[in-house]
Backbone as CSV, one residue per row, in Angstrom:
resi,resn,N_x,N_y,N_z,CA_x,CA_y,CA_z,C_x,C_y,C_z
1,MET,-44.483,11.702,-104.297,-43.597,11.495,-103.164,-44.192,10.423,-102.259
2,ILE,-43.418,9.443,-101.920,-43.909,8.332,-101.118,-43.635,8.605,-99.651
3,ILE,-44.654,8.405,-98.841,-44.502,8.564,-97.402,-43.781,7.338,-96.869
4,LEU,-42.645,7.536,-96.261,-41.914,6.417,-95.683,-42.171,6.300,-94.192
5,GLY,-42.566,7.367,-93.558,-42.867,7.339,-92.126,-44.166,8.061,-91.870
6,VAL,-45.269,7.360,-91.950,-46.575,7.973,-91.728,-46.752,8.137,-90.225
7,MET,-46.940,9.363,-89.784,-47.114,9.614,-88.360,-48.599,9.584,-88.027
8,LYS,-48.915,9.080,-86.879,-50.307,8.992,-86.464,-50.797,10.351,-85.978
9,GLN,-51.974,10.749,-86.439,-52.629,11.935,-85.926,-53.711,11.479,-84.966
10,ILE,-53.789,12.126,-83.818,-54.776,11.756,-82.818,-55.743,12.916,-82.649
11,ARG,-57.017,12.628,-82.714,-58.033,13.637,-82.460,-58.452,13.479,-80.998
12,ILE,-58.316,14.525,-80.239,-58.604,14.471,-78.813,-60.118,14.517,-78.607
13,SER,-60.641,13.518,-77.888,-62.084,13.460,-77.661,-62.457,14.025,-76.300
14,HIS,-61.489,14.368,-75.501,-61.753,14.955,-74.194,-60.576,15.862,-73.823
15,LEU,-60.779,16.661,-72.792,-59.714,17.555,-72.349,-58.657,16.754,-71.611
16,GLN,-57.410,17.091,-71.830,-56.335,16.430,-71.101,-55.161,17.383,-70.970
17,LEU,-54.254,17.048,-70.091,-53.066,17.866,-69.897,-51.920,17.314,-70.727
18,ASP,-51.154,18.210,-71.309,-49.956,17.831,-72.049,-48.773,18.052,-71.122
19,LYS,-48.168,16.957,-70.659,-47.070,17.060,-69.699,-45.710,17.059,-70.380
20,SER,-45.691,17.127,-71.709,-44.419,17.095,-72.427,-43.885,18.493,-72.725
21,ASP,-44.539,19.511,-72.210,-44.109,20.881,-72.459,-42.694,21.070,-71.923
22,LYS,-41.811,21.656,-72.723,-40.409,21.839,-72.337,-40.264,22.751,-71.123
23,ASN,-41.192,23.666,-70.924,-41.113,24.591,-69.793,-41.670,23.973,-68.520
24,GLU,-41.998,22.717,-68.561,-42.535,21.979,-67.424,-43.862,22.545,-66.951
25,THR,-44.513,23.356,-67.765,-45.851,23.822,-67.421,-46.838,23.002,-68.227
26,ASN,-47.931,22.651,-67.604,-48.936,21.851,-68.287,-49.775,22.740,-69.193
27,LYS,-50.008,22.274,-70.399,-50.822,23.046,-71.323,-52.071,22.231,-71.635
28,LEU,-53.183,22.875,-71.692,-54.455,22.217,-71.943,-54.635,21.990,-73.436
29,ILE,-54.991,20.768,-73.804,-55.298,20.454,-75.200,-56.812,20.475,-75.334
30,ARG,-57.312,21.275,-76.266,-58.743,21.443,-76.425,-59.393,20.244,-77.100
31,LYS,-60.638,19.995,-76.754,-61.423,18.938,-77.371,-61.488,19.170,-78.876
32,GLY,-61.281,18.108,-79.658,-61.343,18.209,-81.101,-60.038,18.596,-81.763
33,GLU,-59.051,18.966,-80.969,-57.751,19.361,-81.517,-57.014,18.125,-82.032
34,THR,-56.292,18.287,-83.121,-55.504,17.198,-83.676,-54.051,17.421,-83.303
35,ILE,-53.424,16.372,-82.784,-52.019,16.470,-82.419,-51.246,15.377,-83.150
36,MET,-49.940,15.526,-83.231,-49.099,14.511,-83.840,-48.510,13.639,-82.738
37,CYS,-48.595,12.360,-82.941,-48.026,11.398,-82.014,-46.679,10.960,-82.583
38,MET,-45.690,10.815,-81.752,-44.349,10.498,-82.228,-44.136,8.993,-82.393
39,ARG,-45.013,8.353,-83.122,-44.815,6.965,-83.507,-45.387,6.793,-84.894
40,GLU,-44.908,5.790,-85.586,-45.395,5.572,-86.934,-46.791,4.970,-86.902
41,MET,-47.572,5.361,-87.870,-48.917,4.845,-87.994,-48.862,3.366,-88.372
42,VAL,-49.789,2.594,-87.812,-49.934,1.183,-88.158,-51.323,0.990,-88.756
43,LEU,-51.543,-0.147,-89.380,-52.808,-0.389,-90.069,-54.020,-0.176,-89.167
44,ASN,-53.928,-0.597,-87.910,-55.060,-0.430,-86.990,-55.456,1.034,-86.808
45,ASP,-54.507,1.937,-86.994,-54.796,3.366,-86.848,-55.697,3.894,-87.958
46,THR,-55.869,3.137,-89.028,-56.665,3.610,-90.167,-58.111,3.131,-90.128
47,VAL,-58.453,2.291,-89.164,-59.790,1.680,-89.127,-60.893,2.732,-89.035
48,GLU,-60.742,3.679,-88.122,-61.764,4.701,-87.951,-61.959,5.516,-89.230
49,MET,-60.852,5.882,-89.877,-60.946,6.637,-91.131,-61.615,5.803,-92.220
50,MET,-61.294,4.516,-92.277,-61.841,3.636,-93.314,-63.353,3.511,-93.188
51,ASN,-63.848,3.609,-91.968,-65.288,3.471,-91.722,-66.021,4.803,-91.704
52,SER,-65.333,5.875,-92.020,-65.921,7.211,-91.995,-66.960,7.380,-93.105
53,GLU,-67.907,8.252,-92.866,-68.886,8.624,-93.889,-68.257,9.573,-94.920
54,ASP,-67.192,10.244,-94.526,-66.525,11.229,-95.381,-65.543,10.518,-96.317
55,TYR,-65.747,10.675,-97.618,-64.886,9.991,-98.589,-63.433,10.437,-98.470
56,LYS,-63.215,11.668,-98.024,-61.839,12.145,-97.882,-61.110,11.374,-96.787
57,ASP,-61.804,11.049,-95.717,-61.199,10.234,-94.662,-60.909,8.824,-95.175
58,ARG,-61.844,8.253,-95.927,-61.632,6.913,-96.495,-60.465,6.932,-97.482
59,PHE,-60.363,8.015,-98.253,-59.253,8.175,-99.198,-57.922,8.195,-98.446
60,LYS,-57.857,8.990,-97.365,-56.633,9.063,-96.565,-56.278,7.691,-95.998
61,ALA,-57.276,6.979,-95.508,-57.035,5.645,-94.941,-56.443,4.722,-96.000
62,GLU,-56.998,4.772,-97.185,-56.491,3.938,-98.280,-55.032,4.286,-98.583
63,TYR,-54.753,5.574,-98.660,-53.392,6.030,-98.924,-52.432,5.567,-97.824
64,TYR,-52.815,5.791,-96.562,-51.952,5.406,-95.457,-51.727,3.895,-95.430
65,GLN,-52.765,3.118,-95.724,-52.632,1.663,-95.727,-51.622,1.204,-96.772
66,VAL,-51.718,1.766,-97.959,-50.767,1.390,-99.014,-49.357,1.837,-98.629
67,ALA,-49.228,3.042,-98.069,-47.910,3.549,-97.672,-47.289,2.680,-96.576
68,ILE,-48.097,2.237,-95.623,-47.608,1.377,-94.543,-47.139,0.041,-95.114
69,ARG,-47.955,-0.532,-95.993,-47.591,-1.823,-96.598,-46.356,-1.691,-97.494
70,TYR,-46.273,-0.572,-98.215,-45.101,-0.308,-99.054,-43.836,-0.298,-98.194
71,LYS,-43.893,0.433,-97.095,-42.721,0.562,-96.240,-42.278,-0.803,-95.717
72,LYS,-43.233,-1.639,-95.328,-42.889,-2.968,-94.808,-42.287,-3.854,-95.892
73,LEU,-42.866,-3.817,-97.083,-42.319,-4.622,-98.178,-40.931,-4.126,-98.562
74,LYS,-40.749,-2.815,-98.592,-39.444,-2.222,-98.912,-38.402,-2.647,-97.888
75,ALA,-38.771,-2.656,-96.617,-37.848,-3.080,-95.560,-37.462,-4.549,-95.745
76,MET,-38.445,-5.377,-96.130,-38.160,-6.785,-96.368,-37.184,-6.952,-97.529
77,LEU,-37.432,-6.223,-98.614,-36.548,-6.312,-99.777,-35.139,-5.803,-99.465
78,ASP,-35.051,-4.755,-98.653,-33.736,-4.241,-98.246,-32.974,-5.290,-97.436
79,LYS,-33.669,-5.960,-96.523,-33.024,-7.031,-95.735,-32.605,-8.182,-96.645
80,TRP,-33.436,-8.491,-97.626,-33.113,-9.563,-98.568,-31.812,-9.230,-99.308
81,ASP,-31.715,-7.955,-99.756,-30.508,-7.511,-100.462,-29.263,-7.606,-99.583
82,LYS,-29.417,-7.320,-98.293,-28.276,-7.342,-97.361,-27.977,-8.747,-96.838
83,GLY,-28.864,-9.699,-97.136,-28.683,-11.059,-96.633,-29.046,-11.221,-95.173
84,THR,-29.876,-10.309,-94.657,-30.250,-10.365,-93.241,-31.714,-10.761,-93.024
85,LEU,-32.372,-11.182,-94.069,-33.779,-11.593,-93.961,-33.850,-12.866,-93.125
86,GLU,-34.764,-12.912,-92.171,-34.827,-14.015,-91.217,-35.706,-15.175,-91.682
87,PHE,-36.162,-15.134,-92.913,-36.959,-16.232,-93.461,-36.686,-16.325,-94.953
88,TYR,-37.120,-17.410,-95.552,-36.945,-17.572,-96.987,-38.281,-17.307,-97.677
89,PRO,-38.395,-16.245,-98.477,-39.660,-15.910,-99.133,-40.140,-17.016,-100.074
90,THR,-41.433,-17.135,-100.168,-42.059,-18.140,-101.020,-41.905,-17.791,-102.493
91,CYS,-42.111,-16.526,-102.811,-42.078,-16.073,-104.210,-40.664,-15.648,-104.607
92,PRO,-40.383,-15.688,-105.905,-39.087,-15.161,-106.350,-39.039,-13.646,-106.147
93,LYS,-37.840,-13.127,-106.034,-37.669,-11.693,-105.783,-38.315,-10.842,-106.872
94,SER,-38.313,-11.331,-108.101,-38.903,-10.567,-109.209,-40.395,-10.299,-108.971
95,THR,-41.070,-11.217,-108.308,-42.495,-11.025,-108.013,-42.678,-9.876,-107.022
96,TYR,-41.839,-9.853,-105.975,-41.912,-8.763,-104.996,-41.510,-7.430,-105.622
97,ASN,-40.563,-7.465,-106.550,-40.169,-6.237,-107.259,-41.326,-5.691,-108.099
98,MET,-42.071,-6.593,-108.746,-43.254,-6.140,-109.507,-44.294,-5.540,-108.566
99,GLN,-44.468,-6.166,-107.404,-45.446,-5.673,-106.433,-45.068,-4.285,-105.933
100,ILE,-43.807,-4.085,-105.582,-43.402,-2.783,-105.045,-43.482,-1.702,-106.119
101,LYS,-43.215,-2.068,-107.364,-43.367,-1.114,-108.478,-44.829,-0.704,-108.613
102,SER,-45.732,-1.680,-108.556,-47.167,-1.386,-108.646,-47.631,-0.519,-107.477
103,MET,-47.122,-0.803,-106.286,-47.484,-0.007,-105.113,-46.985,1.424,-105.263
104,THR,-45.771,1.582,-105.792,-45.213,2.912,-106.019,-46.083,3.697,-107.000
105,ASP,-46.489,3.048,-108.080,-47.359,3.696,-109.066,-48.704,4.068,-108.450
106,TYR,-49.262,3.165,-107.649,-50.567,3.402,-107.025,-50.488,4.573,-106.045
107,ILE,-49.420,4.633,-105.263,-49.229,5.746,-104.334,-49.138,7.061,-105.103
108,ALA,-48.437,7.051,-106.230,-48.309,8.266,-107.056,-49.672,8.717,-107.579
109,VAL,-50.506,7.771,-107.986,-51.854,8.104,-108.469,-52.689,8.698,-107.332
110,LEU,-52.618,8.085,-106.163,-53.372,8.609,-105.017,-52.898,10.011,-104.641
111,GLU,-51.598,10.249,-104.696,-51.080,11.577,-104.382,-51.538,12.612,-105.401
112,ALA,-51.559,12.233,-106.673,-52.045,13.150,-107.718,-53.524,13.464,-107.510
113,ARG,-54.311,12.429,-107.235,-55.744,12.640,-106.964,-55.946,13.531,-105.749
114,ALA,-55.133,13.326,-104.732,-55.277,14.141,-103.505,-55.086,15.621,-103.819
115,VAL,-54.101,15.922,-104.642,-53.874,17.318,-105.031,-55.081,17.849,-105.795
116,MET,-55.554,17.073,-106.771,-56.693,17.516,-107.592,-57.983,17.672,-106.787
117,GLU,-58.157,16.827,-105.784,-59.389,16.825,-105.014,-59.280,17.640,-103.718
118,GLY,-58.129,18.264,-103.492,-57.969,19.106,-102.303,-57.947,18.321,-101.008
119,ILE,-57.316,17.143,-101.021,-57.236,16.301,-99.834,-55.813,16.404,-99.275
120,ASP,-55.704,16.835,-98.024,-54.391,16.934,-97.376,-54.005,15.567,-96.834
121,LEU,-52.897,15.049,-97.328,-52.423,13.744,-96.845,-51.457,13.930,-95.720
């Protein structure tokens, strides 16, 4: 299964108040707690994971990077199909189709490995 919208996870390094509570009461977020941010992950969000000593974090970063790039290439190809692409690509469409196929296969391999290695993506 290909991730089309990778959400950023934020690890809280200090105590802070969560003001988004629906009951308008502030709730304390504990240090070290992981929360979901309501925006899509970008490549810069993977830097810390990529530099981690833990191979599982590096694995996740690799997966997220490929998924992010896949989504961008897919969006470009969709615009190309609709005739709304704002530039003329250098390569023929068949080259980009081969690339997206390879990315799809690579994502599938990473997902299979994640299951086998007990890595939550």
